Backbone as CSV, one residue per row, in Angstrom:
resi,resn,N_x,N_y,N_z,CA_x,CA_y,CA_z,C_x,C_y,C_z
1,MET,56.408,60.226,-13.356,56.866,60.890,-14.734,55.715,60.804,-15.118
2,ARG,54.521,61.420,-16.251,53.628,61.202,-16.771,53.892,61.303,-18.572
3,ILE,53.724,60.395,-19.330,53.952,60.334,-20.656,52.285,59.791,-21.362
4,ALA,52.334,61.094,-22.197,51.341,61.037,-23.051,51.801,60.133,-24.677
5,VAL,50.824,59.162,-24.657,50.974,58.209,-26.179,49.724,58.277,-26.853
6,ILE,50.361,58.374,-28.026,49.887,58.594,-29.528,50.225,57.324,-30.508
7,SER,49.357,57.158,-30.797,49.812,55.611,-31.504,48.961,55.694,-32.756
8,ASP,49.521,54.783,-33.894,48.570,54.584,-35.170,48.037,55.391,-35.715
9,ILE,48.637,56.794,-36.019,47.665,58.101,-36.752,47.704,57.539,-38.087
10,HIS,48.102,57.221,-38.818,47.739,56.265,-40.237,47.311,57.496,-40.906
11,SER,48.085,59.006,-41.143,47.585,59.659,-41.973,46.086,60.290,-41.847
12,ALA,45.185,60.647,-40.594,44.350,60.560,-39.855,44.493,62.001,-39.233
13,TYR,44.425,63.282,-39.896,44.751,64.438,-39.514,43.755,64.853,-38.247
14,ALA,42.824,65.150,-38.147,41.864,65.256,-37.650,41.699,64.437,-35.792
15,PRO,41.615,63.748,-35.826,41.790,62.482,-34.638,43.253,62.779,-33.672
16,PHE,43.956,63.125,-34.932,45.961,63.625,-34.301,45.393,64.306,-33.896
17,ALA,45.071,65.488,-34.613,44.946,66.800,-33.985,44.404,67.075,-32.541
18,THR,43.620,66.493,-32.624,42.416,66.711,-31.281,43.332,65.667,-29.858
19,ALA,43.842,64.487,-30.260,44.912,63.619,-29.120,45.583,64.977,-28.775
20,LEU,46.490,65.640,-29.746,47.511,66.288,-29.531,47.157,67.620,-28.314
21,SER,45.497,68.148,-28.654,45.967,68.794,-28.227,44.845,68.461,-26.560
22,ASP,44.243,67.576,-26.514,43.868,66.885,-24.931,44.967,66.541,-24.934
23,ALA,46.104,65.964,-24.834,47.427,65.870,-24.270,47.888,67.139,-23.980
24,ARG,48.058,68.072,-24.594,48.610,68.807,-24.352,47.863,69.847,-23.034
25,ALA,46.903,69.816,-22.848,45.869,70.685,-21.718,45.879,69.426,-20.813
26,ALA,45.617,68.194,-20.776,46.473,67.345,-19.639,47.572,67.560,-18.953
27,GLY,48.689,67.852,-20.013,49.921,68.051,-19.479,51.034,66.451,-19.447
28,PHE,51.840,66.825,-19.944,53.300,65.536,-19.839,54.847,66.167,-19.502
29,ASP,55.232,64.900,-19.128,56.522,64.960,-19.400,57.329,64.584,-20.326
30,GLN,56.482,63.542,-20.993,57.036,62.727,-22.389,55.794,62.838,-22.917
31,LEU,56.132,63.323,-24.604,54.936,62.613,-25.765,55.863,61.947,-26.338
32,ILE,55.103,60.748,-26.879,56.083,59.442,-27.379,54.590,59.234,-28.603
33,LEU,54.929,59.854,-30.056,54.080,59.182,-30.945,54.555,57.200,-31.360
34,LEU,53.964,56.840,-30.842,54.172,55.438,-31.066,54.113,54.840,-32.598
35,GLY,54.173,55.240,-33.526,54.789,54.251,-34.784,53.490,54.690,-35.948
36,ASP,53.941,54.943,-36.895,52.432,54.739,-37.772,52.001,55.965,-37.850
37,ILE,52.490,57.017,-38.338,52.506,58.282,-38.832,51.402,58.020,-40.040
38,PHE,51.826,57.375,-41.201,51.905,57.036,-42.060,50.403,55.981,-42.965
39,THR,49.722,55.942,-43.775,49.310,55.078,-44.539,47.779,55.119,-44.312
40,TYR,46.888,54.958,-45.335,45.557,54.674,-45.407,44.702,55.603,-45.075
41,GLY,44.930,56.638,-44.493,43.940,58.122,-44.232,44.832,58.774,-45.493
42,ILE,44.177,60.315,-46.320,44.389,60.584,-46.680,45.083,62.473,-45.875
43,ASP,45.986,62.164,-45.102,46.083,63.299,-44.630,47.640,63.218,-44.461
44,PRO,48.386,62.888,-45.672,50.132,62.455,-44.740,51.097,63.809,-44.516
45,LYS,50.670,64.882,-45.699,51.626,65.764,-45.418,51.515,66.357,-44.097
46,ALA,49.998,66.088,-44.046,49.499,67.195,-42.716,49.921,66.534,-41.312
47,CYS,49.693,65.355,-41.523,50.273,64.594,-40.456,51.854,64.848,-40.100
48,ALA,52.527,64.904,-41.571,53.855,65.201,-41.324,53.846,66.107,-40.336
49,GLU,53.601,67.170,-40.712,53.543,68.484,-40.075,53.609,68.692,-38.852
50,LEU,52.504,68.259,-38.177,51.922,68.270,-36.927,52.604,67.447,-36.510
51,ALA,53.317,66.292,-36.439,54.032,65.122,-35.722,55.586,66.205,-35.701
52,ALA,56.101,67.018,-36.806,57.497,67.758,-36.673,56.868,68.549,-35.668
53,GLU,55.648,68.990,-35.393,55.528,70.076,-34.917,55.700,69.569,-33.575
54,ALA,55.158,68.594,-33.248,55.409,68.238,-31.919,56.775,67.816,-31.603
55,ILE,57.506,67.464,-31.928,58.971,67.242,-32.126,59.772,68.189,-31.497
56,THR,59.627,69.385,-32.270,59.984,70.748,-32.000,59.601,71.262,-30.585
57,LYS,58.182,71.163,-30.823,57.817,72.539,-29.627,57.278,71.566,-28.422
58,ASP,57.243,70.137,-28.570,56.844,69.103,-27.343,57.953,68.526,-27.048
59,GLY,59.057,68.497,-27.913,60.136,67.544,-27.328,59.251,65.865,-27.303
60,ALA,58.519,65.618,-28.366,58.035,64.742,-28.720,58.777,63.801,-29.294
61,LEU,58.853,62.200,-28.884,59.675,61.185,-29.432,58.585,60.635,-30.565
62,LEU,59.246,60.430,-31.950,58.555,59.364,-32.987,59.091,57.896,-32.445
63,VAL,58.222,56.999,-32.224,59.443,55.477,-32.081,59.115,55.168,-33.266
64,GLY,59.512,54.764,-34.219,59.419,53.765,-35.495,58.117,52.706,-35.889
65,GLY,57.020,52.681,-36.790,56.403,52.024,-36.812,56.782,51.476,-38.263
66,ASN,56.151,50.218,-38.763,56.578,49.340,-40.010,55.877,50.578,-41.083
67,HIS,54.947,51.161,-40.823,54.379,52.128,-41.622,55.171,53.856,-41.848
68,ASP,56.109,53.295,-41.322,57.187,54.888,-40.971,58.387,54.139,-41.975
69,GLN,58.607,52.734,-41.477,60.230,52.743,-41.670,59.729,52.186,-42.982
70,LEU,58.139,51.879,-44.185,58.002,51.664,-45.217,58.584,52.326,-46.055
71,TYR,58.610,53.534,-45.801,58.872,54.798,-46.624,60.397,55.383,-46.497
72,ILE,60.098,54.969,-45.981,61.758,55.197,-45.844,62.917,54.155,-46.074
73,ASP,62.522,52.820,-46.125,62.898,51.844,-47.277,62.471,51.794,-48.622
74,MET,61.025,52.377,-49.262,60.944,52.917,-50.551,61.678,53.922,-50.781
75,GLU,62.398,54.920,-50.329,63.337,56.022,-50.779,64.336,55.328,-50.936
76,ASN,64.707,54.640,-49.993,66.681,53.535,-50.231,66.157,52.693,-51.643
77,GLY,64.877,52.697,-52.437,65.146,51.191,-53.407,64.878,50.051,-52.535
78,ARG,64.556,49.473,-51.639,63.913,48.606,-50.712,62.279,48.022,-51.058
79,THR,62.396,47.453,-51.940,60.215,47.271,-52.282,59.991,46.195,-51.129
80,ASP,61.037,45.048,-51.057,60.490,43.449,-50.771,59.332,43.739,-49.505
81,TYR,58.937,44.634,-48.342,58.157,44.913,-47.505,56.910,45.631,-48.304
82,PHE,57.142,45.933,-49.059,55.748,47.329,-50.055,55.496,45.677,-50.792
83,ASP,56.280,45.326,-51.318,55.894,44.206,-52.317,54.526,42.809,-51.958
84,ARG,55.093,42.578,-50.693,54.208,41.405,-50.165,52.877,42.039,-49.413
85,MET,53.038,43.408,-49.305,51.354,43.748,-49.203,49.859,43.344,-49.739
86,PRO,48.712,43.450,-49.293,47.616,43.103,-50.455,47.637,44.470,-51.261
87,GLU,46.779,44.494,-52.278,46.784,45.525,-53.446,45.916,46.896,-52.743
88,TRP,45.124,46.438,-51.845,44.812,47.948,-51.379,45.986,48.624,-50.045
89,ILE,46.422,48.147,-49.780,47.240,48.999,-49.069,48.756,49.290,-50.218
90,LYS,48.936,48.586,-50.904,49.945,48.780,-51.635,49.242,50.831,-52.319
91,GLN,47.812,50.393,-52.902,47.861,51.480,-53.433,47.429,53.080,-52.488
92,SER,46.994,52.618,-51.330,47.677,53.665,-50.349,48.797,53.903,-50.324
93,ALA,49.611,52.993,-49.775,51.085,53.085,-49.427,51.545,54.079,-50.831
94,ASP,51.153,53.434,-51.861,52.070,54.358,-53.048,51.211,55.699,-53.150
95,TRP,50.494,56.249,-53.127,50.058,57.359,-53.505,50.669,57.979,-51.928
96,THR,50.776,57.906,-50.975,51.143,58.608,-49.772,52.794,58.656,-49.764
97,TRP,53.520,58.150,-50.760,54.398,58.037,-50.693,55.015,59.459,-51.845
98,GLN,54.533,58.816,-52.542,54.126,60.481,-53.880,53.917,61.467,-53.295
99,GLN,53.290,61.631,-52.219,52.427,62.614,-51.071,53.833,63.294,-50.075
100,LEU,54.538,62.438,-49.910,55.828,62.685,-48.870,56.555,63.484,-49.232
101,GLY,57.139,62.998,-50.381,58.212,63.497,-51.755,59.889,63.137,-50.494
102,LYS,60.948,63.049,-50.664,62.145,62.746,-49.941,62.821,63.213,-48.644
103,HIS,61.850,63.847,-48.638,62.458,64.985,-47.084,61.601,64.724,-45.937
104,TRP,61.155,63.893,-45.771,60.493,64.165,-44.852,60.973,63.189,-43.568
105,PRO,61.933,62.402,-43.800,62.698,62.042,-43.052,63.562,62.704,-41.898
106,ASP,63.908,64.153,-42.622,64.583,65.245,-42.383,63.884,65.716,-40.923
107,THR,62.640,65.754,-40.962,62.040,66.581,-39.461,61.429,65.484,-38.903
108,LEU,61.343,64.352,-39.694,60.615,63.386,-38.138,61.799,62.287,-38.146
109,PRO,62.424,62.452,-37.057,64.186,61.759,-36.727,62.954,60.491,-35.851
110,ILE,63.429,59.179,-36.155,62.688,57.984,-35.794,63.695,57.482,-34.870
111,VAL,63.414,57.445,-33.769,64.135,56.000,-32.621,63.192,54.784,-33.086
112,GLN,64.242,53.801,-32.612,63.207,52.688,-32.759,62.831,52.007,-31.414
113,GLU,63.429,52.448,-29.737,62.734,52.136,-29.313,62.742,53.142,-27.833
114,TRP,61.963,52.841,-26.720,62.043,54.342,-25.519,62.076,53.811,-24.513
115,HIS,62.755,53.673,-23.152,62.890,53.402,-22.281,62.746,54.249,-21.094
116,SER,62.036,54.180,-19.722,62.276,54.862,-18.502,62.318,54.007,-17.543
117,GLY,63.400,53.927,-16.822,62.977,53.133,-15.495,62.080,51.856,-15.729
118,PRO,61.329,51.667,-15.144,60.607,49.728,-15.691,60.168,49.955,-16.822
119,LEU,60.215,50.747,-17.267,59.248,50.941,-18.647,60.377,50.654,-20.190
120,PHE,59.321,49.977,-20.563,60.001,49.634,-22.356,58.567,49.874,-23.277
121,MET,59.835,50.638,-24.406,57.946,51.113,-25.472,58.739,50.564,-26.866
122,ALA,57.947,50.040,-27.766,58.469,50.270,-29.071,57.144,50.015,-29.601
123,HIS,56.697,49.621,-31.026,56.056,50.504,-31.751,54.931,49.087,-31.921
124,ALA,55.338,48.303,-32.171,55.239,46.737,-31.866,55.211,45.530,-30.952
125,ASN,56.586,45.759,-30.889,56.234,44.554,-29.412,58.441,44.699,-28.690
126,PRO,58.507,44.113,-28.505,59.851,43.875,-27.820,60.610,42.628,-28.283
127,PHE,60.244,42.354,-29.695,61.524,41.155,-30.101,62.420,42.047,-30.830
128,GLY,62.292,43.516,-31.008,63.576,44.083,-32.074,62.867,44.386,-33.077
129,TYR,63.547,45.796,-33.359,62.994,46.716,-34.639,62.927,45.841,-35.932
130,GLY,62.122,46.098,-36.561,61.730,45.114,-37.860,61.115,44.263,-37.690
131,ASP,60.829,43.320,-36.582,60.133,42.387,-36.221,58.200,43.004,-35.684
132,TRP,57.526,42.919,-37.233,56.229,43.747,-36.934,54.810,42.643,-36.324
133,THR,55.616,41.507,-35.623,54.928,40.200,-35.337,53.713,41.169,-34.225
134,TYR,52.458,40.961,-34.885,51.370,41.401,-34.015,51.029,40.856,-32.991
135,MET,50.580,41.589,-31.421,50.119,41.162,-30.289,49.080,40.370,-29.753
136,SER,48.865,39.697,-30.803,47.583,39.168,-31.036,46.729,38.412,-30.226
137,GLY,47.479,37.597,-29.658,47.144,36.278,-28.576,47.369,36.262,-27.716
138,ASP,47.259,35.439,-26.293,47.970,35.185,-25.489,49.628,34.522,-25.388
139,ALA,49.673,33.959,-26.542,50.733,33.095,-26.492,52.031,34.672,-26.959
140,GLU,51.616,35.448,-27.893,52.148,36.752,-27.988,52.449,37.377,-26.826
141,MET,51.336,37.518,-25.900,51.854,38.422,-24.853,52.553,37.861,-23.802
142,ALA,52.474,36.864,-23.824,53.147,35.459,-23.137,54.804,35.860,-23.111
143,ARG,54.823,36.060,-24.300,56.506,36.040,-25.167,56.921,37.110,-24.536
144,ALA,56.319,37.928,-25.250,56.832,39.750,-24.814,56.856,40.042,-23.427
145,ALA,56.259,39.869,-22.610,56.467,39.770,-21.251,57.650,38.900,-20.274
146,GLU,58.189,37.947,-21.206,58.887,36.822,-20.625,60.428,37.616,-21.938
147,VAL,60.126,38.508,-22.459,61.440,39.651,-23.253,61.484,40.257,-22.890
148,CYS,60.523,41.397,-21.724,60.501,42.349,-20.988,61.176,42.428,-19.712
149,ALA,61.085,40.983,-19.343,61.735,40.801,-18.163,63.383,40.307,-18.151
150,GLN,63.302,39.691,-19.293,64.659,39.324,-19.530,65.846,40.625,-20.000
151,ARG,65.370,41.562,-20.248,65.844,42.908,-20.751,65.682,43.838,-19.496
152,GLY,65.101,43.485,-18.504,65.241,44.372,-17.435,63.656,45.130,-16.711
153,TYR,63.001,44.870,-17.900,61.890,46.036,-17.371,60.481,45.151,-17.327
154,ARG,59.806,46.018,-15.921,58.471,45.126,-15.459,57.192,45.683,-16.482
155,TYR,57.256,46.427,-17.844,56.465,46.923,-18.080,56.868,47.319,-19.774
156,GLY,55.883,46.826,-20.487,56.023,47.050,-21.801,54.689,47.516,-22.257
157,VAL,54.753,48.616,-23.004,53.585,49.534,-23.978,54.250,49.598,-25.215
158,PHE,53.161,48.966,-26.241,53.232,48.707,-27.814,51.733,49.752,-28.411
159,GLY,51.703,49.344,-29.288,50.556,50.121,-29.961,50.368,48.970,-31.179
160,HIS,50.292,49.458,-32.808,50.564,48.309,-34.023,49.303,47.216,-34.212
161,LEU,48.804,47.015,-33.154,47.546,46.057,-33.267,46.259,46.550,-33.351
162,HIS,46.505,48.049,-33.269,44.982,48.946,-33.770,43.712,48.266,-32.992
163,ARG,44.187,47.351,-31.859,43.147,47.214,-30.710,44.018,47.816,-29.342
164,SER,43.332,47.623,-27.875,43.776,47.650,-26.909,43.366,46.565,-26.028
165,ARG,44.798,46.286,-25.088,44.791,44.803,-25.211,45.433,45.125,-23.660
166,HIS,45.920,43.997,-22.936,46.138,44.571,-21.417,46.420,42.741,-21.278
167,TYR,47.891,42.355,-20.991,48.176,40.902,-19.963,49.561,41.280,-18.996
168,ALA,49.427,40.331,-18.195,49.994,40.490,-17.194,50.419,39.101,-16.484
169,ASP,51.862,38.765,-16.298,52.435,37.479,-15.494,53.052,37.626,-14.444
170,ALA,53.965,37.359,-14.126,54.766,37.298,-12.866,56.232,37.618,-14.195
171,ASN,56.037,37.692,-15.125,57.378,38.090,-15.988,56.825,39.927,-16.080
172,ALA,55.727,40.224,-16.255,55.603,41.506,-17.247,54.177,42.300,-17.108
173,GLU,54.238,42.975,-17.235,52.639,43.730,-17.240,52.719,44.026,-18.839
174,ILE,52.199,44.068,-19.924,51.936,44.431,-20.976,51.032,45.161,-21.435
175,HIS,50.783,46.092,-22.461,49.840,46.986,-22.260,49.867,47.610,-23.941
176,VAL,48.573,46.965,-24.492,49.298,47.151,-26.107,47.899,48.582,-26.607
177,VAL,48.330,49.863,-26.864,47.158,51.217,-26.985,46.818,50.620,-28.242
178,GLY,45.082,51.268,-28.025,45.040,51.386,-29.318,45.155,51.964,-30.691
179,ALA,44.756,52.755,-31.715,44.929,53.569,-33.080,44.428,54.643,-33.163
180,VAL,44.798,55.754,-33.463,44.454,56.598,-33.237,43.919,57.237,-34.869
181,GLY,44.442,56.687,-35.780,43.669,56.604,-37.124,42.521,55.375,-38.112
182,GLN,43.232,54.045,-37.210,41.962,53.182,-37.700,41.740,52.194,-36.928
183,PRO,40.990,52.146,-35.924,40.384,51.538,-34.943,40.095,50.178,-35.355
184,ARG,40.579,48.890,-35.042,39.978,48.037,-36.091,39.527,46.725,-34.964
185,SER,39.064,47.073,-33.953,38.192,46.099,-33.502,36.991,46.566,-33.212
186,VAL,36.311,45.130,-33.499,34.986,45.242,-33.964,33.981,46.207,-33.141
187,ASP,34.052,45.884,-32.120,33.429,46.343,-30.402,33.996,47.665,-30.327
188,ASP,34.863,48.270,-30.744,35.409,49.473,-29.881,35.723,50.067,-31.157
189,ARG,35.229,51.341,-31.949,35.527,51.769,-33.021,36.277,53.027,-32.869
190,THR,36.499,53.867,-31.499,36.124,54.607,-30.853,38.068,54.731,-30.870
191,PRO,38.356,56.084,-31.587,39.881,56.107,-31.255,40.592,56.767,-29.964
192,HIS,41.627,56.522,-29.529,41.605,57.032,-28.679,43.373,56.882,-28.269
193,TRP,43.904,57.904,-27.375,45.472,58.120,-27.136,45.086,57.535,-25.712
194,ALA,46.972,57.324,-24.720,46.226,57.154,-23.824,47.518,58.059,-22.729
195,MET,47.468,58.135,-21.366,48.371,58.509,-20.441,48.542,57.973,-19.654
196,ILE,50.563,57.349,-18.846,50.772,56.562,-18.347,51.552,57.180,-17.340
197,GLU,51.311,56.865,-16.100,51.510,57.586,-15.124,52.868,56.956,-14.246
198,LEU,53.921,57.139,-14.035,54.909,56.166,-13.641,55.059,56.628,-12.352
199,ASP,55.242,55.858,-10.867,55.105,56.564,-9.803,55.739,55.644,-8.796
200,ASN,56.598,55.644,-8.329,57.697,54.675,-7.462,57.528,53.217,-7.971
201,GLU,57.361,53.156,-9.496,57.594,52.151,-9.885,56.515,51.549,-10.756
202,LYS,55.286,52.117,-10.103,54.215,51.572,-10.383,53.368,52.097,-11.763
203,LEU,53.136,51.341,-12.858,52.444,52.054,-14.020,51.073,52.173,-13.619
204,THR,50.667,53.049,-14.431,49.133,53.123,-14.542,48.771,54.131,-15.577
205,LEU,47.919,53.105,-16.781,47.924,53.616,-17.803,46.076,54.153,-17.777
206,VAL,45.743,55.198,-18.274,44.579,56.149,-19.165,43.830,55.994,-20.146
207,ARG,43.308,55.336,-20.492,42.651,55.477,-21.545,42.165,56.924,-21.987
208,HIS,42.252,57.613,-23.240,41.458,58.772,-23.334,41.194,59.003,-24.892
209,ASN,39.561,58.554,-24.646,38.818,59.201,-26.058,39.005,59.975,-27.365
210,ILE,38.599,60.258,-28.423,39.083,60.865,-29.062,37.560,61.355,-29.791
211,ALA,37.209,62.688,-29.594,36.161,63.243,-30.163,35.935,62.675,-31.741
212,PHE,35.114,62.428,-32.692,36.124,62.202,-33.999,34.719,61.669,-35.077
213,ASP,34.635,62.463,-35.723,33.499,62.240,-36.749,34.154,61.332,-37.871
214,ALA,33.577,60.407,-37.815,34.116,58.895,-38.867,33.499,59.181,-39.965
215,ALA,31.757,59.493,-40.262,31.223,59.448,-41.001,31.846,60.633,-42.032
216,ALA,32.254,61.755,-41.340,33.011,62.921,-42.538,34.348,62.394,-42.789
217,HIS,35.462,61.628,-42.128,36.476,61.036,-42.222,36.038,60.067,-43.742
218,CYS,35.236,59.277,-43.864,35.002,58.544,-44.619,34.318,59.240,-46.053
219,ARG,33.949,60.021,-45.548,33.170,60.843,-46.841,34.436,61.392,-47.782
220,GLU,35.161,61.479,-46.665,36.658,62.623,-47.908,37.150,61.053,-48.577
221,ILE,37.191,59.995,-47.671,37.954,58.928,-48.395,37.008,58.602,-49.835
222,ARG,36.103,58.397,-49.305,35.104,58.045,-50.657,34.964,59.010,-51.927
223,GLN,35.496,59.994,-51.984,35.514,61.197,-52.643,37.175,61.661,-53.270
224,HIS,37.861,61.065,-52.658,39.209,60.883,-52.666,39.502,59.756,-54.458
225,PRO,40.070,61.200,-55.366,40.167,60.330,-56.517,41.321,59.136,-56.962
226,ALA,42.279,59.647,-56.167,43.231,58.492,-56.169,43.001,56.921,-55.567
227,PHE,41.900,56.408,-54.902,41.815,54.783,-54.498,40.920,54.588,-55.395
228,SER,41.262,52.839,-55.623,39.479,52.562,-56.024,38.632,52.365,-55.322
229,PRO,37.539,51.888,-55.981,36.442,50.940,-55.238,36.583,50.469,-54.168
230,SER,37.137,49.658,-54.858,37.506,48.339,-53.389,37.965,48.826,-52.376
231,THR,39.546,49.509,-52.845,39.780,50.252,-51.444,39.703,50.946,-50.696
232,LYS,38.472,51.952,-51.311,38.094,52.561,-50.358,37.080,51.867,-49.362
233,ASP,36.043,51.106,-49.947,35.740,50.197,-49.115,36.247,49.358,-48.226
234,LYS,37.365,48.630,-48.438,38.414,48.239,-46.992,38.733,49.439,-46.324
235,LEU,39.249,50.975,-46.662,39.357,51.623,-45.752,38.488,52.053,-44.880
236,CYS,36.984,52.469,-45.418,36.015,52.461,-44.829,36.133,51.754,-43.843
237,GLY,35.866,50.503,-44.087,35.350,49.655,-43.322,35.584,49.448,-41.932
238,PHE,36.436,50.115,-41.896,36.780,49.971,-39.999,36.090,51.463,-39.657
239,PHE,35.338,51.992,-40.055,34.488,52.811,-39.766,32.851,52.951,-39.628
240,GLU,32.440,52.084,-40.659,31.319,52.033,-41.271,30.266,50.840,-40.478
């Protein structure tokens, strides 16, 4: 089984479109959009439309992330997560919410997790939907491996961290895939998607870099009238 994984798109249309095109050219049995379609970038409506097209035409599944659930909560009058955000993220999220309107969830149905055989996938971790703990250290990775094993899975694949990571112990093997829309490793700012191959219960994950003009992306953000200079600095700081 070949599973294409595109994670943490964050309203960045150009790398998302390229990732989809590359994945289609490579071929897959299942396409997983591993959460966080929105926030940070300036193309939320275009990304929503592209994701909806992938769901319709490719049978893609959108595994909900915190920056998807955020807008569902806001539309239902729940703002506790939004209220805890730093001001620059609030500014991006508030503008994104205004752009999306109230009907986008109808075309972007969310699943909380996905599994196939020995493989378990969720946006952030295996600790339960709504727990957005980052898998940033070995302690979190070891806990994730233990939880995956307790739930009967040998492999766990997650996003959310915006950095690639790998961990394996006697319990399970954990992969964290990087971001399409906002890579955050100071040593690796190349957006990418991943192809998983499951063959006789053995998992192989291959990273695919995305051709991307980061300078053009930042120019568009810096020219955007809705964001303050400090927010623009924050958003572009992950690319410049």
